[in-house]
NUDRENNU-910149 format. One record per residue (C-alpha): x, y, z; residue in one letter. Coordinates in steps of 0.5 Angstrom, whole numbers, plus 500, padded with zeros to 3 digits. Example, Ala and Ser with C-alpha at 12.3 -4.5 7.8 and 13.67 -1.06 7.14 Angstrom:
<rs>
@east = 525 | north = 491 | up = 516 | r = a $
@east = 527 | north = 498 | up = 514 | r = s $
</rs>
This chain:
<rs>
@east = 625 | north = 642 | up = 337 | r = m $
@east = 631 | north = 645 | up = 333 | r = d $
@east = 627 | north = 650 | up = 330 | r = i $
@east = 625 | north = 653 | up = 336 | r = l $
@east = 631 | north = 654 | up = 339 | r = i $
@east = 633 | north = 658 | up = 333 | r = t $
@east = 628 | north = 662 | up = 334 | r = l $
@east = 629 | north = 663 | up = 341 | r = a $
@east = 636 | north = 665 | up = 340 | r = l $
@east = 634 | north = 670 | up = 334 | r = v $
@east = 629 | north = 673 | up = 339 | r = f $
@east = 634 | north = 674 | up = 344 | r = m $
@east = 639 | north = 677 | up = 340 | r = v $
@east = 634 | north = 682 | up = 338 | r = w $
@east = 633 | north = 684 | up = 345 | r = m $
@east = 640 | north = 685 | up = 346 | r = c $
@east = 641 | north = 690 | up = 340 | r = i $
@east = 635 | north = 693 | up = 343 | r = d $
@east = 637 | north = 694 | up = 349 | r = c $
@east = 644 | north = 697 | up = 347 | r = i $
@east = 640 | north = 701 | up = 342 | r = q $
@east = 636 | north = 704 | up = 348 | r = r $
@east = 642 | north = 705 | up = 353 | r = k $
@east = 639 | north = 700 | up = 357 | r = e $
@east = 643 | north = 697 | up = 363 | r = h $
@east = 648 | north = 692 | up = 362 | r = f $
@east = 644 | north = 687 | up = 367 | r = v $
@east = 639 | north = 686 | up = 362 | r = w $
@east = 644 | north = 683 | up = 357 | r = i $
@east = 646 | north = 678 | up = 363 | r = i $
@east = 639 | north = 676 | up = 364 | r = i $
@east = 637 | north = 674 | up = 357 | r = m $
@east = 643 | north = 670 | up = 357 | r = v $
@east = 643 | north = 667 | up = 364 | r = v $
@east = 636 | north = 666 | up = 363 | r = l $
@east = 634 | north = 664 | up = 356 | r = f $
@east = 630 | north = 664 | up = 353 | r = p $
@east = 625 | north = 667 | up = 359 | r = v $
@east = 630 | north = 673 | up = 360 | r = g $
@east = 628 | north = 676 | up = 353 | r = a $
@east = 621 | north = 675 | up = 353 | r = v $
@east = 622 | north = 679 | up = 360 | r = a $
@east = 626 | north = 684 | up = 358 | r = y $
@east = 620 | north = 684 | up = 351 | r = y $
@east = 614 | north = 686 | up = 356 | r = f $
@east = 618 | north = 690 | up = 361 | r = t $
@east = 622 | north = 694 | up = 357 | r = v $
@east = 620 | north = 694 | up = 349 | r = k $
@east = 612 | north = 694 | up = 350 | r = s $
@east = 614 | north = 700 | up = 354 | r = k $
@east = 618 | north = 704 | up = 350 | r = g $
@east = 615 | north = 702 | up = 343 | r = g $
@east = 619 | north = 702 | up = 337 | r = n $
@east = 626 | north = 706 | up = 336 | r = l $
@east = 625 | north = 711 | up = 331 | r = p $
@east = 631 | north = 711 | up = 325 | r = n $
@east = 637 | north = 715 | up = 327 | r = p $
@east = 637 | north = 721 | up = 323 | r = s $
@east = 643 | north = 724 | up = 319 | r = i $
@east = 643 | north = 730 | up = 323 | r = l $
@east = 649 | north = 731 | up = 327 | r = s $
@east = 651 | north = 735 | up = 334 | r = t $
@east = 649 | north = 741 | up = 333 | r = v $
@east = 652 | north = 747 | up = 338 | r = k $
@east = 653 | north = 754 | up = 339 | r = n $
@east = 658 | north = 758 | up = 343 | r = k $
@east = 653 | north = 758 | up = 350 | r = n $
@east = 649 | north = 751 | up = 349 | r = k $
@east = 648 | north = 745 | up = 346 | r = e $
@east = 642 | north = 746 | up = 341 | r = v $
@east = 639 | north = 740 | up = 340 | r = e $
@east = 642 | north = 732 | up = 338 | r = t $
@east = 640 | north = 726 | up = 334 | r = d $
@east = 638 | north = 723 | up = 341 | r = e $
@east = 633 | north = 729 | up = 344 | r = t $
@east = 630 | north = 729 | up = 336 | r = l $
@east = 629 | north = 722 | up = 336 | r = q $
@east = 626 | north = 722 | up = 345 | r = l $
@east = 621 | north = 727 | up = 342 | r = k $
@east = 619 | north = 725 | up = 336 | r = e $
@east = 618 | north = 718 | up = 340 | r = m $
@east = 614 | north = 722 | up = 346 | r = i $
@east = 610 | north = 725 | up = 341 | r = g $
@east = 607 | north = 719 | up = 339 | r = k $
@east = 607 | north = 715 | up = 345 | r = f $
@east = 607 | north = 720 | up = 350 | r = h $
@east = 610 | north = 715 | up = 355 | r = k $
@east = 614 | north = 715 | up = 361 | r = a $
@east = 619 | north = 712 | up = 359 | r = y $
@east = 621 | north = 716 | up = 353 | r = h $
@east = 621 | north = 723 | up = 359 | r = y $
@east = 626 | north = 719 | up = 363 | r = e $
@east = 630 | north = 717 | up = 358 | r = k $
@east = 629 | north = 726 | up = 355 | r = l $
@east = 631 | north = 727 | up = 362 | r = g $
@east = 638 | north = 722 | up = 362 | r = q $
@east = 640 | north = 725 | up = 356 | r = t $
@east = 639 | north = 732 | up = 358 | r = y $
@east = 642 | north = 730 | up = 365 | r = l $
@east = 649 | north = 727 | up = 361 | r = e $
@east = 649 | north = 733 | up = 357 | r = q $
@east = 649 | north = 738 | up = 363 | r = k $
@east = 642 | north = 741 | up = 361 | r = q $
@east = 640 | north = 741 | up = 368 | r = y $
@east = 634 | north = 746 | up = 367 | r = a $
@east = 631 | north = 742 | up = 361 | r = l $
@east = 632 | north = 735 | up = 365 | r = a $
@east = 628 | north = 737 | up = 371 | r = i $
@east = 621 | north = 738 | up = 367 | r = p $
@east = 622 | north = 731 | up = 364 | r = q $
@east = 623 | north = 727 | up = 369 | r = f $
@east = 617 | north = 730 | up = 373 | r = k $
@east = 613 | north = 729 | up = 368 | r = e $
@east = 616 | north = 721 | up = 368 | r = a $
@east = 614 | north = 721 | up = 375 | r = i $
@east = 608 | north = 723 | up = 374 | r = q $
@east = 606 | north = 719 | up = 369 | r = r $
@east = 609 | north = 713 | up = 373 | r = d $
@east = 611 | north = 714 | up = 379 | r = d $
@east = 615 | north = 706 | up = 380 | r = d $
@east = 620 | north = 711 | up = 376 | r = s $
@east = 625 | north = 710 | up = 380 | r = n $
@east = 630 | north = 712 | up = 374 | r = e $
@east = 627 | north = 718 | up = 373 | r = a $
@east = 627 | north = 719 | up = 381 | r = r $
@east = 634 | north = 718 | up = 381 | r = y $
@east = 635 | north = 723 | up = 375 | r = g $
@east = 631 | north = 729 | up = 378 | r = l $
@east = 635 | north = 729 | up = 385 | r = g $
@east = 642 | north = 729 | up = 381 | r = k $
@east = 639 | north = 735 | up = 376 | r = a $
@east = 637 | north = 738 | up = 383 | r = f $
@east = 644 | north = 737 | up = 385 | r = h $
@east = 647 | north = 739 | up = 380 | r = a $
@east = 643 | north = 746 | up = 380 | r = m $
@east = 646 | north = 747 | up = 387 | r = r $
@east = 638 | north = 746 | up = 390 | r = n $
@east = 640 | north = 741 | up = 396 | r = y $
@east = 633 | north = 742 | up = 399 | r = s $
@east = 630 | north = 739 | up = 392 | r = e $
@east = 635 | north = 734 | up = 391 | r = a $
@east = 634 | north = 731 | up = 398 | r = a $
@east = 627 | north = 731 | up = 398 | r = e $
@east = 627 | north = 727 | up = 392 | r = t $
@east = 632 | north = 723 | up = 394 | r = l $
@east = 629 | north = 721 | up = 401 | r = e $
@east = 623 | north = 718 | up = 397 | r = e $
@east = 627 | north = 714 | up = 393 | r = l $
@east = 631 | north = 711 | up = 399 | r = i $
@east = 625 | north = 709 | up = 402 | r = k $
@east = 622 | north = 705 | up = 396 | r = i $
@east = 629 | north = 702 | up = 395 | r = d $
@east = 635 | north = 704 | up = 400 | r = k $
@east = 640 | north = 700 | up = 396 | r = k $
@east = 639 | north = 704 | up = 389 | r = y $
@east = 645 | north = 705 | up = 384 | r = d $
@east = 649 | north = 700 | up = 390 | r = y $
@east = 648 | north = 705 | up = 395 | r = g $
@east = 650 | north = 712 | up = 391 | r = n $
@east = 643 | north = 714 | up = 392 | r = a $
@east = 643 | north = 714 | up = 399 | r = i $
@east = 650 | north = 717 | up = 399 | r = f $
@east = 648 | north = 723 | up = 395 | r = g $
@east = 642 | north = 723 | up = 400 | r = l $
@east = 648 | north = 725 | up = 405 | r = a $
@east = 652 | north = 729 | up = 401 | r = e $
@east = 645 | north = 734 | up = 400 | r = c $
@east = 644 | north = 734 | up = 407 | r = y $
@east = 652 | north = 736 | up = 407 | r = r $
@east = 651 | north = 741 | up = 402 | r = m $
@east = 645 | north = 745 | up = 405 | r = a $
@east = 648 | north = 745 | up = 413 | r = g $
@east = 643 | north = 740 | up = 415 | r = l $
@east = 649 | north = 736 | up = 420 | r = e $
@east = 646 | north = 731 | up = 423 | r = d $
@east = 642 | north = 729 | up = 418 | r = k $
@east = 649 | north = 728 | up = 414 | r = a $
@east = 652 | north = 723 | up = 420 | r = l $
@east = 646 | north = 720 | up = 420 | r = k $
@east = 645 | north = 718 | up = 414 | r = t $
@east = 653 | north = 718 | up = 412 | r = y $
@east = 653 | north = 712 | up = 418 | r = e $
@east = 648 | north = 708 | up = 414 | r = d $
@east = 652 | north = 708 | up = 408 | r = v $
@east = 659 | north = 706 | up = 412 | r = i $
@east = 655 | north = 701 | up = 415 | r = n $
@east = 652 | north = 698 | up = 409 | r = s $
@east = 657 | north = 699 | up = 404 | r = f $
@east = 663 | north = 702 | up = 406 | r = h $
@east = 665 | north = 708 | up = 401 | r = f $
@east = 671 | north = 711 | up = 403 | r = f $
@east = 668 | north = 717 | up = 400 | r = k $
@east = 663 | north = 716 | up = 406 | r = a $
@east = 668 | north = 715 | up = 411 | r = v $
@east = 673 | north = 721 | up = 409 | r = y $
@east = 666 | north = 726 | up = 409 | r = h $
@east = 664 | north = 723 | up = 416 | r = y $
@east = 670 | north = 723 | up = 419 | r = a $
@east = 671 | north = 731 | up = 416 | r = n $
@east = 664 | north = 733 | up = 419 | r = l $
@east = 665 | north = 730 | up = 426 | r = l $
@east = 672 | north = 734 | up = 426 | r = d $
@east = 668 | north = 741 | up = 424 | r = q $
@east = 663 | north = 739 | up = 430 | r = k $
@east = 669 | north = 738 | up = 435 | r = g $
@east = 669 | north = 731 | up = 435 | r = q $
@east = 676 | north = 730 | up = 433 | r = k $
@east = 678 | north = 724 | up = 437 | r = d $
@east = 672 | north = 721 | up = 433 | r = e $
@east = 674 | north = 724 | up = 426 | r = a $
@east = 681 | north = 721 | up = 427 | r = i $
@east = 679 | north = 714 | up = 429 | r = k $
@east = 675 | north = 714 | up = 422 | r = q $
@east = 680 | north = 716 | up = 418 | r = m $
@east = 685 | north = 711 | up = 421 | r = k $
@east = 681 | north = 706 | up = 420 | r = s $
@east = 680 | north = 708 | up = 413 | r = l $
@east = 687 | north = 708 | up = 411 | r = v $
@east = 687 | north = 701 | up = 415 | r = g $
@east = 682 | north = 699 | up = 411 | r = s $
@east = 686 | north = 700 | up = 405 | r = s $
@east = 691 | north = 695 | up = 406 | r = k $
@east = 688 | north = 688 | up = 404 | r = d $
@east = 685 | north = 692 | up = 398 | r = l $
@east = 686 | north = 689 | up = 391 | r = p $
@east = 690 | north = 693 | up = 386 | r = d $
@east = 684 | north = 695 | up = 382 | r = y $
@east = 680 | north = 698 | up = 388 | r = k $
@east = 686 | north = 701 | up = 392 | r = l $
@east = 687 | north = 705 | up = 385 | r = e $
@east = 680 | north = 708 | up = 386 | r = k $
@east = 681 | north = 709 | up = 392 | r = e $
@east = 687 | north = 713 | up = 392 | r = r $
@east = 684 | north = 720 | up = 393 | r = h $
@east = 681 | north = 718 | up = 400 | r = w $
@east = 686 | north = 714 | up = 402 | r = i $
@east = 691 | north = 720 | up = 401 | r = d $
@east = 686 | north = 726 | up = 404 | r = e $
@east = 686 | north = 721 | up = 410 | r = a $
@east = 693 | north = 721 | up = 411 | r = y $
@east = 694 | north = 729 | up = 410 | r = k $
@east = 688 | north = 729 | up = 416 | r = f $
@east = 692 | north = 725 | up = 420 | r = l $
@east = 700 | north = 728 | up = 419 | r = k $
@east = 696 | north = 735 | up = 420 | r = k $
@east = 692 | north = 733 | up = 426 | r = n $
@east = 700 | north = 730 | up = 429 | r = g $
@east = 698 | north = 723 | up = 427 | r = v $
@east = 704 | north = 719 | up = 425 | r = e $
@east = 702 | north = 711 | up = 422 | r = l $
@east = 707 | north = 706 | up = 421 | r = a $
</rs>
């Protein structure tokens, strides 16, 4: 029995290391520890077996010129994996790498290929929406995020649906933006969503309702713990400025 437990522990550590190397979500590590040893087995069949083995790190460092990044260890490794396995997983990871490098035009075809190979790849769909948004292609970004929200309304803890509301706002689709902000506020109460929702109401001539929303934002901030208050400080300050500009004095 002791030998089996030892082997299970070794296997779990191996999967945890693999998870870190692949830059998977940290939740996997929590699952593997809490649901020992089943979590490690689940990770193996869900991620590792799909992704193939990681190549040995190359000795190349990041290469840059004055205008853009040319190639990195990570992109070279992922391209090597794509050439060997042609897995959706590696296309998605390459897209994420380009996204982090702000190489949005390069990221888009990688995400599209990942989705074509695995229609269940919500990570690729979300990355595609982010890339379109970064390129100010708000209509394509909204279309992509709409598909994602239909599958999982709470994706990325509500940030995906907030991103959809932002796309509608930037595209000038005010009615859609307002409705989506309402969904975000009701489900997640993001301060940034309340602020943009109120601003949009003000722009549409609904000043009284806008003031009501801004006062609600400020009022909600009073019970926040310090760490949360610091995180939301920008939106609270902006709400105060809006209220002051409109002649509303708060105690």
